[in-house]
mmCIF entry with sequence, helices, sheets and N, C-alpha, C, O atoms, coordinates in Angstrom:
data_MODEL
# 
_entry.id   MODEL 
# 
_entity.id                         1 
_entity.type                       polymer 
_entity.pdbx_number_of_molecules   1 
# 
_entity_poly.entity_id                      1 
_entity_poly.type                           'polypeptide(L)' 
_entity_poly.nstd_linkage                   no 
_entity_poly.nstd_monomer                   no 
_entity_poly.pdbx_seq_one_letter_code       MQFTDVDVAQDRAGLKRMVAATGQYGVPVIMVGDQSMVGWNPKEFDRLLKS 
_entity_poly.pdbx_seq_one_letter_code_can   MQFTDVDVAQDRAGLKRMVAATGQYGVPVIMVGDQSMVGWNPKEFDRLLKS 
_entity_poly.pdbx_strand_id                 A 
# 
loop_
_entity_poly_seq.entity_id 
_entity_poly_seq.num 
_entity_poly_seq.mon_id 
_entity_poly_seq.hetero 
1 1  MET n 
1 2  GLN n 
1 3  PHE n 
1 4  THR n 
1 5  ASP n 
1 6  VAL n 
1 7  ASP n 
1 8  VAL n 
1 9  ALA n 
1 10 GLN n 
1 11 ASP n 
1 12 ARG n 
1 13 ALA n 
1 14 GLY n 
1 15 LEU n 
1 16 LYS n 
1 17 ARG n 
1 18 MET n 
1 19 VAL n 
1 20 ALA n 
1 21 ALA n 
1 22 THR n 
1 23 GLY n 
1 24 GLN n 
1 25 TYR n 
1 26 GLY n 
1 27 VAL n 
1 28 PRO n 
1 29 VAL n 
1 30 ILE n 
1 31 MET n 
1 32 VAL n 
1 33 GLY n 
1 34 ASP n 
1 35 GLN n 
1 36 SER n 
1 37 MET n 
1 38 VAL n 
1 39 GLY n 
1 40 TRP n 
1 41 ASN n 
1 42 PRO n 
1 43 LYS n 
1 44 GLU n 
1 45 PHE n 
1 46 ASP n 
1 47 ARG n 
1 48 LEU n 
1 49 LEU n 
1 50 LYS n 
1 51 SER n 
# 
_struct_asym.id          A 
_struct_asym.entity_id   1 
# 
loop_
_struct_conf.conf_type_id 
_struct_conf.id 
_struct_conf.pdbx_PDB_helix_id 
_struct_conf.beg_label_comp_id 
_struct_conf.beg_label_asym_id 
_struct_conf.beg_label_seq_id 
_struct_conf.pdbx_beg_PDB_ins_code 
_struct_conf.end_label_comp_id 
_struct_conf.end_label_asym_id 
_struct_conf.end_label_seq_id 
_struct_conf.pdbx_end_PDB_ins_code 
_struct_conf.beg_auth_comp_id 
_struct_conf.beg_auth_asym_id 
_struct_conf.beg_auth_seq_id 
_struct_conf.end_auth_comp_id 
_struct_conf.end_auth_asym_id 
_struct_conf.end_auth_seq_id 
_struct_conf.pdbx_PDB_helix_class 
_struct_conf.details 
_struct_conf.pdbx_PDB_helix_length 
HELX_P HELX_P1 AA1 ARG A 12 ? THR A 22 ? ARG A 12 THR A 22 1 ? 11 
HELX_P HELX_P2 AA2 PRO A 42 ? LYS A 50 ? PRO A 42 LYS A 50 1 ? 9  
# 
_struct_conf_type.id          HELX_P 
_struct_conf_type.criteria    ? 
_struct_conf_type.reference   ? 
# 
_struct_sheet.id               AA1 
_struct_sheet.type             ? 
_struct_sheet.number_strands   2 
_struct_sheet.details          ? 
# 
_struct_sheet_order.sheet_id     AA1 
_struct_sheet_order.range_id_1   1 
_struct_sheet_order.range_id_2   2 
_struct_sheet_order.offset       ? 
_struct_sheet_order.sense        anti-parallel 
# 
loop_
_struct_sheet_range.sheet_id 
_struct_sheet_range.id 
_struct_sheet_range.beg_label_comp_id 
_struct_sheet_range.beg_label_asym_id 
_struct_sheet_range.beg_label_seq_id 
_struct_sheet_range.pdbx_beg_PDB_ins_code 
_struct_sheet_range.end_label_comp_id 
_struct_sheet_range.end_label_asym_id 
_struct_sheet_range.end_label_seq_id 
_struct_sheet_range.pdbx_end_PDB_ins_code 
_struct_sheet_range.beg_auth_comp_id 
_struct_sheet_range.beg_auth_asym_id 
_struct_sheet_range.beg_auth_seq_id 
_struct_sheet_range.end_auth_comp_id 
_struct_sheet_range.end_auth_asym_id 
_struct_sheet_range.end_auth_seq_id 
AA1 1 VAL A 29 ? VAL A 32 ? VAL A 29 VAL A 32 
AA1 2 GLN A 35 ? VAL A 38 ? GLN A 35 VAL A 38 
# 
loop_
_atom_site.group_PDB 
_atom_site.id 
_atom_site.type_symbol 
_atom_site.label_atom_id 
_atom_site.label_alt_id 
_atom_site.label_comp_id 
_atom_site.label_asym_id 
_atom_site.label_entity_id 
_atom_site.label_seq_id 
_atom_site.pdbx_PDB_ins_code 
_atom_site.Cartn_x 
_atom_site.Cartn_y 
_atom_site.Cartn_z 
_atom_site.occupancy 
_atom_site.B_iso_or_equiv 
_atom_site.pdbx_formal_charge 
_atom_site.auth_seq_id 
_atom_site.auth_comp_id 
_atom_site.auth_asym_id 
_atom_site.auth_atom_id 
_atom_site.pdbx_PDB_model_num 
ATOM 1   N N  . MET A 1 1  ? -50.946 -230.855 -123.768 1.00 0.00 ? 1  MET A N  1 
ATOM 2   C CA . MET A 1 1  ? -50.721 -232.209 -124.062 1.00 0.00 ? 1  MET A CA 1 
ATOM 3   C C  . MET A 1 1  ? -49.461 -232.670 -123.239 1.00 0.00 ? 1  MET A C  1 
ATOM 4   O O  . MET A 1 1  ? -48.396 -232.056 -123.301 1.00 0.00 ? 1  MET A O  1 
ATOM 5   N N  . GLN A 1 2  ? -49.636 -233.711 -122.520 1.00 0.00 ? 2  GLN A N  1 
ATOM 6   C CA . GLN A 1 2  ? -48.512 -234.262 -121.745 1.00 0.00 ? 2  GLN A CA 1 
ATOM 7   C C  . GLN A 1 2  ? -47.638 -235.166 -122.603 1.00 0.00 ? 2  GLN A C  1 
ATOM 8   O O  . GLN A 1 2  ? -48.109 -235.831 -123.526 1.00 0.00 ? 2  GLN A O  1 
ATOM 9   N N  . PHE A 1 3  ? -46.397 -235.169 -122.284 1.00 0.00 ? 3  PHE A N  1 
ATOM 10  C CA . PHE A 1 3  ? -45.461 -236.019 -123.021 1.00 0.00 ? 3  PHE A CA 1 
ATOM 11  C C  . PHE A 1 3  ? -44.221 -236.323 -122.115 1.00 0.00 ? 3  PHE A C  1 
ATOM 12  O O  . PHE A 1 3  ? -43.915 -235.619 -121.153 1.00 0.00 ? 3  PHE A O  1 
ATOM 13  N N  . THR A 1 4  ? -43.558 -237.404 -122.500 1.00 0.00 ? 4  THR A N  1 
ATOM 14  C CA . THR A 1 4  ? -42.337 -237.748 -121.776 1.00 0.00 ? 4  THR A CA 1 
ATOM 15  C C  . THR A 1 4  ? -41.191 -237.701 -122.786 1.00 0.00 ? 4  THR A C  1 
ATOM 16  O O  . THR A 1 4  ? -41.259 -238.399 -123.797 1.00 0.00 ? 4  THR A O  1 
ATOM 17  N N  . ASP A 1 5  ? -40.162 -236.922 -122.561 1.00 0.00 ? 5  ASP A N  1 
ATOM 18  C CA . ASP A 1 5  ? -38.992 -236.843 -123.396 1.00 0.00 ? 5  ASP A CA 1 
ATOM 19  C C  . ASP A 1 5  ? -37.927 -237.782 -122.852 1.00 0.00 ? 5  ASP A C  1 
ATOM 20  O O  . ASP A 1 5  ? -37.485 -237.666 -121.708 1.00 0.00 ? 5  ASP A O  1 
ATOM 21  N N  . VAL A 1 6  ? -37.526 -238.722 -123.715 1.00 0.00 ? 6  VAL A N  1 
ATOM 22  C CA . VAL A 1 6  ? -36.507 -239.687 -123.324 1.00 0.00 ? 6  VAL A CA 1 
ATOM 23  C C  . VAL A 1 6  ? -35.328 -239.556 -124.205 1.00 0.00 ? 6  VAL A C  1 
ATOM 24  O O  . VAL A 1 6  ? -35.462 -239.719 -125.418 1.00 0.00 ? 6  VAL A O  1 
ATOM 25  N N  . ASP A 1 7  ? -34.157 -239.267 -123.668 1.00 0.00 ? 7  ASP A N  1 
ATOM 26  C CA . ASP A 1 7  ? -32.905 -239.142 -124.420 1.00 0.00 ? 7  ASP A CA 1 
ATOM 27  C C  . ASP A 1 7  ? -32.285 -240.526 -124.519 1.00 0.00 ? 7  ASP A C  1 
ATOM 28  O O  . ASP A 1 7  ? -31.531 -240.923 -123.631 1.00 0.00 ? 7  ASP A O  1 
ATOM 29  N N  . VAL A 1 8  ? -32.588 -241.276 -125.587 1.00 0.00 ? 8  VAL A N  1 
ATOM 30  C CA . VAL A 1 8  ? -32.146 -242.652 -125.719 1.00 0.00 ? 8  VAL A CA 1 
ATOM 31  C C  . VAL A 1 8  ? -30.674 -242.803 -125.912 1.00 0.00 ? 8  VAL A C  1 
ATOM 32  O O  . VAL A 1 8  ? -30.138 -243.908 -125.826 1.00 0.00 ? 8  VAL A O  1 
ATOM 33  N N  . ALA A 1 9  ? -30.003 -241.693 -126.176 1.00 0.00 ? 9  ALA A N  1 
ATOM 34  C CA . ALA A 1 9  ? -28.529 -241.724 -126.204 1.00 0.00 ? 9  ALA A CA 1 
ATOM 35  C C  . ALA A 1 9  ? -27.918 -241.838 -124.779 1.00 0.00 ? 9  ALA A C  1 
ATOM 36  O O  . ALA A 1 9  ? -26.792 -242.305 -124.606 1.00 0.00 ? 9  ALA A O  1 
ATOM 37  N N  . GLN A 1 10 ? -28.686 -241.403 -123.793 1.00 0.00 ? 10 GLN A N  1 
ATOM 38  C CA . GLN A 1 10 ? -28.248 -241.364 -122.364 1.00 0.00 ? 10 GLN A CA 1 
ATOM 39  C C  . GLN A 1 10 ? -28.954 -242.396 -121.516 1.00 0.00 ? 10 GLN A C  1 
ATOM 40  O O  . GLN A 1 10 ? -28.435 -242.826 -120.486 1.00 0.00 ? 10 GLN A O  1 
ATOM 41  N N  . ASP A 1 11 ? -30.153 -242.799 -121.952 1.00 0.00 ? 11 ASP A N  1 
ATOM 42  C CA . ASP A 1 11 ? -31.063 -243.686 -121.163 1.00 0.00 ? 11 ASP A CA 1 
ATOM 43  C C  . ASP A 1 11 ? -31.160 -245.024 -121.771 1.00 0.00 ? 11 ASP A C  1 
ATOM 44  O O  . ASP A 1 11 ? -31.944 -245.219 -122.701 1.00 0.00 ? 11 ASP A O  1 
ATOM 45  N N  . ARG A 1 12 ? -30.378 -245.996 -121.281 1.00 0.00 ? 12 ARG A N  1 
ATOM 46  C CA . ARG A 1 12 ? -30.346 -247.344 -121.829 1.00 0.00 ? 12 ARG A CA 1 
ATOM 47  C C  . ARG A 1 12 ? -31.682 -248.025 -121.744 1.00 0.00 ? 12 ARG A C  1 
ATOM 48  O O  . ARG A 1 12 ? -32.138 -248.650 -122.701 1.00 0.00 ? 12 ARG A O  1 
ATOM 49  N N  . ALA A 1 13 ? -32.317 -247.903 -120.577 1.00 0.00 ? 13 ALA A N  1 
ATOM 50  C CA . ALA A 1 13 ? -33.664 -248.479 -120.421 1.00 0.00 ? 13 ALA A CA 1 
ATOM 51  C C  . ALA A 1 13 ? -34.687 -247.880 -121.425 1.00 0.00 ? 13 ALA A C  1 
ATOM 52  O O  . ALA A 1 13 ? -35.551 -248.582 -121.951 1.00 0.00 ? 13 ALA A O  1 
ATOM 53  N N  . GLY A 1 14 ? -34.551 -246.554 -121.667 1.00 0.00 ? 14 GLY A N  1 
ATOM 54  C CA . GLY A 1 14 ? -35.432 -245.908 -122.629 1.00 0.00 ? 14 GLY A CA 1 
ATOM 55  C C  . GLY A 1 14 ? -35.156 -246.432 -124.064 1.00 0.00 ? 14 GLY A C  1 
ATOM 56  O O  . GLY A 1 14 ? -36.075 -246.639 -124.857 1.00 0.00 ? 14 GLY A O  1 
ATOM 57  N N  . LEU A 1 15 ? -33.904 -246.628 -124.348 1.00 0.00 ? 15 LEU A N  1 
ATOM 58  C CA . LEU A 1 15 ? -33.521 -247.194 -125.687 1.00 0.00 ? 15 LEU A CA 1 
ATOM 59  C C  . LEU A 1 15 ? -34.099 -248.569 -125.809 1.00 0.00 ? 15 LEU A C  1 
ATOM 60  O O  . LEU A 1 15 ? -34.662 -248.886 -126.857 1.00 0.00 ? 15 LEU A O  1 
ATOM 61  N N  . LYS A 1 16 ? -33.998 -249.419 -124.792 1.00 0.00 ? 16 LYS A N  1 
ATOM 62  C CA . LYS A 1 16 ? -34.554 -250.723 -124.867 1.00 0.00 ? 16 LYS A CA 1 
ATOM 63  C C  . LYS A 1 16 ? -36.029 -250.745 -125.062 1.00 0.00 ? 16 LYS A C  1 
ATOM 64  O O  . LYS A 1 16 ? -36.556 -251.535 -125.845 1.00 0.00 ? 16 LYS A O  1 
ATOM 65  N N  . ARG A 1 17 ? -36.729 -249.844 -124.322 1.00 0.00 ? 17 ARG A N  1 
ATOM 66  C CA . ARG A 1 17 ? -38.223 -249.713 -124.532 1.00 0.00 ? 17 ARG A CA 1 
ATOM 67  C C  . ARG A 1 17 ? -38.565 -249.254 -125.949 1.00 0.00 ? 17 ARG A C  1 
ATOM 68  O O  . ARG A 1 17 ? -39.523 -249.750 -126.542 1.00 0.00 ? 17 ARG A O  1 
ATOM 69  N N  . MET A 1 18 ? -37.802 -248.325 -126.492 1.00 0.00 ? 18 MET A N  1 
ATOM 70  C CA . MET A 1 18 ? -37.997 -247.840 -127.858 1.00 0.00 ? 18 MET A CA 1 
ATOM 71  C C  . MET A 1 18 ? -37.869 -248.946 -128.857 1.00 0.00 ? 18 MET A C  1 
ATOM 72  O O  . MET A 1 18 ? -38.739 -249.142 -129.706 1.00 0.00 ? 18 MET A O  1 
ATOM 73  N N  . VAL A 1 19 ? -36.776 -249.674 -128.756 1.00 0.00 ? 19 VAL A N  1 
ATOM 74  C CA . VAL A 1 19 ? -36.546 -250.802 -129.724 1.00 0.00 ? 19 VAL A CA 1 
ATOM 75  C C  . VAL A 1 19 ? -37.551 -251.863 -129.547 1.00 0.00 ? 19 VAL A C  1 
ATOM 76  O O  . VAL A 1 19 ? -37.970 -252.449 -130.545 1.00 0.00 ? 19 VAL A O  1 
ATOM 77  N N  . ALA A 1 20 ? -37.986 -252.170 -128.348 1.00 0.00 ? 20 ALA A N  1 
ATOM 78  C CA . ALA A 1 20 ? -39.014 -253.155 -128.120 1.00 0.00 ? 20 ALA A CA 1 
ATOM 79  C C  . ALA A 1 20 ? -40.342 -252.712 -128.774 1.00 0.00 ? 20 ALA A C  1 
ATOM 80  O O  . ALA A 1 20 ? -41.066 -253.526 -129.347 1.00 0.00 ? 20 ALA A O  1 
ATOM 81  N N  . ALA A 1 21 ? -40.628 -251.457 -128.677 1.00 0.00 ? 21 ALA A N  1 
ATOM 82  C CA . ALA A 1 21 ? -41.920 -250.942 -129.198 1.00 0.00 ? 21 ALA A CA 1 
ATOM 83  C C  . ALA A 1 21 ? -41.903 -250.799 -130.685 1.00 0.00 ? 21 ALA A C  1 
ATOM 84  O O  . ALA A 1 21 ? -42.936 -251.008 -131.321 1.00 0.00 ? 21 ALA A O  1 
ATOM 85  N N  . THR A 1 22 ? -40.777 -250.452 -131.283 1.00 0.00 ? 22 THR A N  1 
ATOM 86  C CA . THR A 1 22 ? -40.768 -250.082 -132.733 1.00 0.00 ? 22 THR A CA 1 
ATOM 87  C C  . THR A 1 22 ? -39.922 -251.058 -133.543 1.00 0.00 ? 22 THR A C  1 
ATOM 88  O O  . THR A 1 22 ? -40.104 -251.159 -134.757 1.00 0.00 ? 22 THR A O  1 
ATOM 89  N N  . GLY A 1 23 ? -39.002 -251.779 -132.904 1.00 0.00 ? 23 GLY A N  1 
ATOM 90  C CA . GLY A 1 23 ? -38.122 -252.690 -133.667 1.00 0.00 ? 23 GLY A CA 1 
ATOM 91  C C  . GLY A 1 23 ? -37.093 -251.872 -134.429 1.00 0.00 ? 23 GLY A C  1 
ATOM 92  O O  . GLY A 1 23 ? -36.435 -252.417 -135.315 1.00 0.00 ? 23 GLY A O  1 
ATOM 93  N N  . GLN A 1 24 ? -36.921 -250.586 -134.126 1.00 0.00 ? 24 GLN A N  1 
ATOM 94  C CA . GLN A 1 24 ? -35.999 -249.754 -134.830 1.00 0.00 ? 24 GLN A CA 1 
ATOM 95  C C  . GLN A 1 24 ? -35.135 -248.899 -133.825 1.00 0.00 ? 24 GLN A C  1 
ATOM 96  O O  . GLN A 1 24 ? -35.468 -248.736 -132.652 1.00 0.00 ? 24 GLN A O  1 
ATOM 97  N N  . TYR A 1 25 ? -34.025 -248.380 -134.375 1.00 0.00 ? 25 TYR A N  1 
ATOM 98  C CA . TYR A 1 25 ? -33.196 -247.495 -133.576 1.00 0.00 ? 25 TYR A CA 1 
ATOM 99  C C  . TYR A 1 25 ? -33.301 -246.014 -133.982 1.00 0.00 ? 25 TYR A C  1 
ATOM 100 O O  . TYR A 1 25 ? -32.602 -245.170 -133.421 1.00 0.00 ? 25 TYR A O  1 
ATOM 101 N N  . GLY A 1 26 ? -34.184 -245.695 -134.967 1.00 0.00 ? 26 GLY A N  1 
ATOM 102 C CA . GLY A 1 26 ? -34.327 -244.402 -135.507 1.00 0.00 ? 26 GLY A CA 1 
ATOM 103 C C  . GLY A 1 26 ? -35.037 -243.514 -134.501 1.00 0.00 ? 26 GLY A C  1 
ATOM 104 O O  . GLY A 1 26 ? -35.857 -243.961 -133.700 1.00 0.00 ? 26 GLY A O  1 
ATOM 105 N N  . VAL A 1 27 ? -34.690 -242.246 -134.577 1.00 0.00 ? 27 VAL A N  1 
ATOM 106 C CA . VAL A 1 27 ? -35.370 -241.211 -133.756 1.00 0.00 ? 27 VAL A CA 1 
ATOM 107 C C  . VAL A 1 27 ? -35.744 -240.051 -134.630 1.00 0.00 ? 27 VAL A C  1 
ATOM 108 O O  . VAL A 1 27 ? -35.066 -239.845 -135.637 1.00 0.00 ? 27 VAL A O  1 
ATOM 109 N N  . PRO A 1 28 ? -36.733 -239.294 -134.347 1.00 0.00 ? 28 PRO A N  1 
ATOM 110 C CA . PRO A 1 28 ? -37.577 -239.371 -133.149 1.00 0.00 ? 28 PRO A CA 1 
ATOM 111 C C  . PRO A 1 28 ? -38.557 -240.454 -133.220 1.00 0.00 ? 28 PRO A C  1 
ATOM 112 O O  . PRO A 1 28 ? -38.894 -240.907 -134.314 1.00 0.00 ? 28 PRO A O  1 
ATOM 113 N N  . VAL A 1 29 ? -39.047 -240.910 -132.087 1.00 0.00 ? 29 VAL A N  1 
ATOM 114 C CA . VAL A 1 29 ? -40.153 -241.817 -131.952 1.00 0.00 ? 29 VAL A CA 1 
ATOM 115 C C  . VAL A 1 29 ? -41.245 -241.172 -131.177 1.00 0.00 ? 29 VAL A C  1 
ATOM 116 O O  . VAL A 1 29 ? -41.020 -240.622 -130.099 1.00 0.00 ? 29 VAL A O  1 
ATOM 117 N N  . ILE A 1 30 ? -42.440 -241.234 -131.723 1.00 0.00 ? 30 ILE A N  1 
ATOM 118 C CA . ILE A 1 30 ? -43.596 -240.617 -131.097 1.00 0.00 ? 30 ILE A CA 1 
ATOM 119 C C  . ILE A 1 30 ? -44.507 -241.803 -130.811 1.00 0.00 ? 30 ILE A C  1 
ATOM 120 O O  . ILE A 1 30 ? -44.916 -242.527 -131.719 1.00 0.00 ? 30 ILE A O  1 
ATOM 121 N N  . MET A 1 31 ? -44.821 -241.990 -129.509 1.00 0.00 ? 31 MET A N  1 
ATOM 122 C CA . MET A 1 31 ? -45.750 -243.006 -129.020 1.00 0.00 ? 31 MET A CA 1 
ATOM 123 C C  . MET A 1 31 ? -47.074 -242.380 -128.575 1.00 0.00 ? 31 MET A C  1 
ATOM 124 O O  . MET A 1 31 ? -47.105 -241.457 -127.761 1.00 0.00 ? 31 MET A O  1 
ATOM 125 N N  . VAL A 1 32 ? -48.137 -242.895 -129.120 1.00 0.00 ? 32 VAL A N  1 
ATOM 126 C CA . VAL A 1 32 ? -49.432 -242.479 -128.683 1.00 0.00 ? 32 VAL A CA 1 
ATOM 127 C C  . VAL A 1 32 ? -50.204 -243.783 -128.270 1.00 0.00 ? 32 VAL A C  1 
ATOM 128 O O  . VAL A 1 32 ? -50.625 -244.542 -129.144 1.00 0.00 ? 32 VAL A O  1 
ATOM 129 N N  . GLY A 1 33 ? -50.376 -244.023 -127.027 1.00 0.00 ? 33 GLY A N  1 
ATOM 130 C CA . GLY A 1 33 ? -50.956 -245.269 -126.574 1.00 0.00 ? 33 GLY A CA 1 
ATOM 131 C C  . GLY A 1 33 ? -49.978 -246.360 -126.905 1.00 0.00 ? 33 GLY A C  1 
ATOM 132 O O  . GLY A 1 33 ? -48.808 -246.315 -126.526 1.00 0.00 ? 33 GLY A O  1 
ATOM 133 N N  . ASP A 1 34 ? -50.492 -247.367 -127.637 1.00 0.00 ? 34 ASP A N  1 
ATOM 134 C CA . ASP A 1 34 ? -49.648 -248.471 -128.018 1.00 0.00 ? 34 ASP A CA 1 
ATOM 135 C C  . ASP A 1 34 ? -49.162 -248.370 -129.470 1.00 0.00 ? 34 ASP A C  1 
ATOM 136 O O  . ASP A 1 34 ? -48.536 -249.294 -129.989 1.00 0.00 ? 34 ASP A O  1 
ATOM 137 N N  . GLN A 1 35 ? -49.464 -247.218 -130.126 1.00 0.00 ? 35 GLN A N  1 
ATOM 138 C CA . GLN A 1 35 ? -49.049 -247.002 -131.485 1.00 0.00 ? 35 GLN A CA 1 
ATOM 139 C C  . GLN A 1 35 ? -47.783 -246.116 -131.510 1.00 0.00 ? 35 GLN A C  1 
ATOM 140 O O  . GLN A 1 35 ? -47.589 -245.270 -130.637 1.00 0.00 ? 35 GLN A O  1 
ATOM 141 N N  . SER A 1 36 ? -46.979 -246.320 -132.470 1.00 0.00 ? 36 SER A N  1 
ATOM 142 C CA . SER A 1 36 ? -45.754 -245.542 -132.587 1.00 0.00 ? 36 SER A CA 1 
ATOM 143 C C  . SER A 1 36 ? -45.523 -245.010 -134.016 1.00 0.00 ? 36 SER A C  1 
ATOM 144 O O  . SER A 1 36 ? -46.023 -245.557 -134.998 1.00 0.00 ? 36 SER A O  1 
ATOM 145 N N  . MET A 1 37 ? -44.754 -243.935 -134.081 1.00 0.00 ? 37 MET A N  1 
ATOM 146 C CA . MET A 1 37 ? -44.333 -243.347 -135.371 1.00 0.00 ? 37 MET A CA 1 
ATOM 147 C C  . MET A 1 37 ? -42.839 -243.060 -135.220 1.00 0.00 ? 37 MET A C  1 
ATOM 148 O O  . MET A 1 37 ? -42.398 -242.437 -134.254 1.00 0.00 ? 37 MET A O  1 
ATOM 149 N N  . VAL A 1 38 ? -42.068 -243.541 -136.216 1.00 0.00 ? 38 VAL A N  1 
ATOM 150 C CA . VAL A 1 38 ? -40.607 -243.259 -136.239 1.00 0.00 ? 38 VAL A CA 1 
ATOM 151 C C  . VAL A 1 38 ? -40.365 -242.217 -137.298 1.00 0.00 ? 38 VAL A C  1 
ATOM 152 O O  . VAL A 1 38 ? -40.781 -242.372 -138.447 1.00 0.00 ? 38 VAL A O  1 
ATOM 153 N N  . GLY A 1 39 ? -39.696 -241.159 -136.913 1.00 0.00 ? 39 GLY A N  1 
ATOM 154 C CA . GLY A 1 39 ? -39.464 -240.041 -137.806 1.00 0.00 ? 39 GLY A CA 1 
ATOM 155 C C  . GLY A 1 39 ? -40.658 -239.019 -137.611 1.00 0.00 ? 39 GLY A C  1 
ATOM 156 O O  . GLY A 1 39 ? -41.470 -239.136 -136.693 1.00 0.00 ? 39 GLY A O  1 
ATOM 157 N N  . TRP A 1 40 ? -40.692 -238.027 -138.534 1.00 0.00 ? 40 TRP A N  1 
ATOM 158 C CA . TRP A 1 40 ? -41.780 -237.050 -138.383 1.00 0.00 ? 40 TRP A CA 1 
ATOM 159 C C  . TRP A 1 40 ? -42.579 -236.982 -139.665 1.00 0.00 ? 40 TRP A C  1 
ATOM 160 O O  . TRP A 1 40 ? -42.041 -236.793 -140.756 1.00 0.00 ? 40 TRP A O  1 
ATOM 161 N N  . ASN A 1 41 ? -43.886 -237.142 -139.498 1.00 0.00 ? 41 ASN A N  1 
ATOM 162 C CA . ASN A 1 41 ? -44.855 -237.050 -140.542 1.00 0.00 ? 41 ASN A CA 1 
ATOM 163 C C  . ASN A 1 41 ? -46.096 -236.438 -140.002 1.00 0.00 ? 41 ASN A C  1 
ATOM 164 O O  . ASN A 1 41 ? -46.818 -237.097 -139.253 1.00 0.00 ? 41 ASN A O  1 
ATOM 165 N N  . PRO A 1 42 ? -46.393 -235.196 -140.343 1.00 0.00 ? 42 PRO A N  1 
ATOM 166 C CA . PRO A 1 42 ? -47.520 -234.507 -139.745 1.00 0.00 ? 42 PRO A CA 1 
ATOM 167 C C  . PRO A 1 42 ? -48.877 -235.215 -139.906 1.00 0.00 ? 42 PRO A C  1 
ATOM 168 O O  . PRO A 1 42 ? -49.715 -235.213 -139.004 1.00 0.00 ? 42 PRO A O  1 
ATOM 169 N N  . LYS A 1 43 ? -49.063 -235.842 -141.132 1.00 0.00 ? 43 LYS A N  1 
ATOM 170 C CA . LYS A 1 43 ? -50.328 -236.560 -141.343 1.00 0.00 ? 43 LYS A CA 1 
ATOM 171 C C  . LYS A 1 43 ? -50.430 -237.745 -140.463 1.00 0.00 ? 43 LYS A C  1 
ATOM 172 O O  . LYS A 1 43 ? -51.503 -238.018 -139.923 1.00 0.00 ? 43 LYS A O  1 
ATOM 173 N N  . GLU A 1 44 ? -49.324 -238.492 -140.285 1.00 0.00 ? 44 GLU A N  1 
ATOM 174 C CA . GLU A 1 44 ? -49.319 -239.647 -139.442 1.00 0.00 ? 44 GLU A CA 1 
ATOM 175 C C  . GLU A 1 44 ? -49.526 -239.274 -137.965 1.00 0.00 ? 44 GLU A C  1 
ATOM 176 O O  . GLU A 1 44 ? -50.225 -239.972 -137.230 1.00 0.00 ? 44 GLU A O  1 
ATOM 177 N N  . PHE A 1 45 ? -48.910 -238.173 -137.551 1.00 0.00 ? 45 PHE A N  1 
ATOM 178 C CA . PHE A 1 45 ? -49.055 -237.645 -136.221 1.00 0.00 ? 45 PHE A CA 1 
ATOM 179 C C  . PHE A 1 45 ? -50.544 -237.352 -135.975 1.00 0.00 ? 45 PHE A C  1 
ATOM 180 O O  . PHE A 1 45 ? -51.091 -237.821 -134.977 1.00 0.00 ? 45 PHE A O  1 
ATOM 181 N N  . ASP A 1 46 ? -51.192 -236.616 -136.823 1.00 0.00 ? 46 ASP A N  1 
ATOM 182 C CA . ASP A 1 46 ? -52.613 -236.345 -136.664 1.00 0.00 ? 46 ASP A CA 1 
ATOM 183 C C  . ASP A 1 46 ? -53.426 -237.615 -136.605 1.00 0.00 ? 46 ASP A C  1 
ATOM 184 O O  . ASP A 1 46 ? -54.389 -237.688 -135.842 1.00 0.00 ? 46 ASP A O  1 
ATOM 185 N N  . ARG A 1 47 ? -53.067 -238.632 -137.397 1.00 0.00 ? 47 ARG A N  1 
ATOM 186 C CA . ARG A 1 47 ? -53.795 -239.898 -137.342 1.00 0.00 ? 47 ARG A CA 1 
ATOM 187 C C  . ARG A 1 47 ? -53.612 -240.551 -136.021 1.00 0.00 ? 47 ARG A C  1 
ATOM 188 O O  . ARG A 1 47 ? -54.575 -241.081 -135.467 1.00 0.00 ? 47 ARG A O  1 
ATOM 189 N N  . LEU A 1 48 ? -52.407 -240.543 -135.475 1.00 0.00 ? 48 LEU A N  1 
ATOM 190 C CA . LEU A 1 48 ? -52.175 -241.152 -134.130 1.00 0.00 ? 48 LEU A CA 1 
ATOM 191 C C  . LEU A 1 48 ? -52.991 -240.398 -133.047 1.00 0.00 ? 48 LEU A C  1 
ATOM 192 O O  . LEU A 1 48 ? -53.529 -241.017 -132.129 1.00 0.00 ? 48 LEU A O  1 
ATOM 193 N N  . LEU A 1 49 ? -53.068 -239.134 -133.161 1.00 0.00 ? 49 LEU A N  1 
ATOM 194 C CA . LEU A 1 49 ? -53.792 -238.329 -132.144 1.00 0.00 ? 49 LEU A CA 1 
ATOM 195 C C  . LEU A 1 49 ? -55.229 -238.666 -132.180 1.00 0.00 ? 49 LEU A C  1 
ATOM 196 O O  . LEU A 1 49 ? -55.861 -238.718 -131.125 1.00 0.00 ? 49 LEU A O  1 
ATOM 197 N N  . LYS A 1 50 ? -55.818 -238.911 -133.380 1.00 0.00 ? 50 LYS A N  1 
ATOM 198 C CA . LYS A 1 50 ? -57.185 -239.159 -133.504 1.00 0.00 ? 50 LYS A CA 1 
ATOM 199 C C  . LYS A 1 50 ? -57.625 -240.527 -133.204 1.00 0.00 ? 50 LYS A C  1 
ATOM 200 O O  . LYS A 1 50 ? -58.817 -240.796 -133.054 1.00 0.00 ? 50 LYS A O  1 
ATOM 201 N N  . SER A 1 51 ? -56.587 -241.489 -133.106 1.00 0.00 ? 51 SER A N  1 
ATOM 202 C CA . SER A 1 51 ? -56.961 -242.881 -132.849 1.00 0.00 ? 51 SER A CA 1 
ATOM 203 C C  . SER A 1 51 ? -57.158 -243.174 -131.451 1.00 0.00 ? 51 SER A C  1 
ATOM 204 O O  . SER A 1 51 ? -57.475 -244.310 -131.097 1.00 0.00 ? 51 SER A O  1 
# 
């Protein structure tokens, strides 16, 4: 599985993209396509992967 790790504490552009996508400042953020999940929830993660 490919992924991109963005350290939003160091990457201002990454922080702006995260807030634009989620409307939140919380981490971790997992993006799958145009859907996002803030925090960690295994069931939600599985749902994102299947969508």
